[in-house]
N, C-alpha and C positions, 0 to 999 in steps of 0.2 A: 890726814891724808897721807897715803902711802907713796913712797918714792919708787917709781918704776923705771928709773934711768938705767942705762947700760952699767954704770958704776955700781948701782945698787944690786943689779943682777950679778955681777962679778963678785961683789962681797958676799952675797947669799951663797954662791957656788962655793966659795972658800970656807964659809961657816959649815956648810953641809959636808964638805970634804974633810974638815977637821973633826966633826962629830962622827963621821963614819970611821975615820982613822982611829978614834978613841976606842972603837969596838973591833979594831983589827980588819976593817973592811975597806977595800980600795976599788972604786969604779973608774977604770981608765978613761971611759968616754964621758965622764961627768963634765958638764960645761953649759954655757949659755947657748940656747938655740939661736944662732945668728939670723936665720931667715925671719925670726919674729920681728927684728928691727927693719927689715926690707919692705914692710907693708907701707902703703900710702896712708893708711889710717892708723892713728894712735892704737897701740896694742900693749898689753902687759907682756913683758918678757917671759919666755918659757925656759925652764931649766931642763936640759936634756940629761937624763940619767944614763942613757946608753945601754949597751949590751954587757952581760956578765955571764960567767960560767956558773955551772950548778953549784960548785963549792962556795962561790961568793953569794949566790942567791940564798943558799941555806944559811950562811952565816948572817945575812941581813935579816932573814926571817926569824932566826933565833934571837937576834939582838932586839928586834921590835917586840917579840913576844916576852922577852925578859923585862924590858922596860915598860911594857904595857901591863904587866901583871900586878 
């Protein structure tokens, strides 16, 4: 069973932030989507990747292609 707690979501964001940083990529808006936790019904938290400029998008694309090859 997977942990979908706010703490697990925060840990996931930090792991993703570190992995992106290892490729020289920074997404300033990266974080947990707080409205996910405002629902009356149990929901799995969402990670908000946010907006980025073209340079960052291209760096992310290159890193994914490089590691996926």
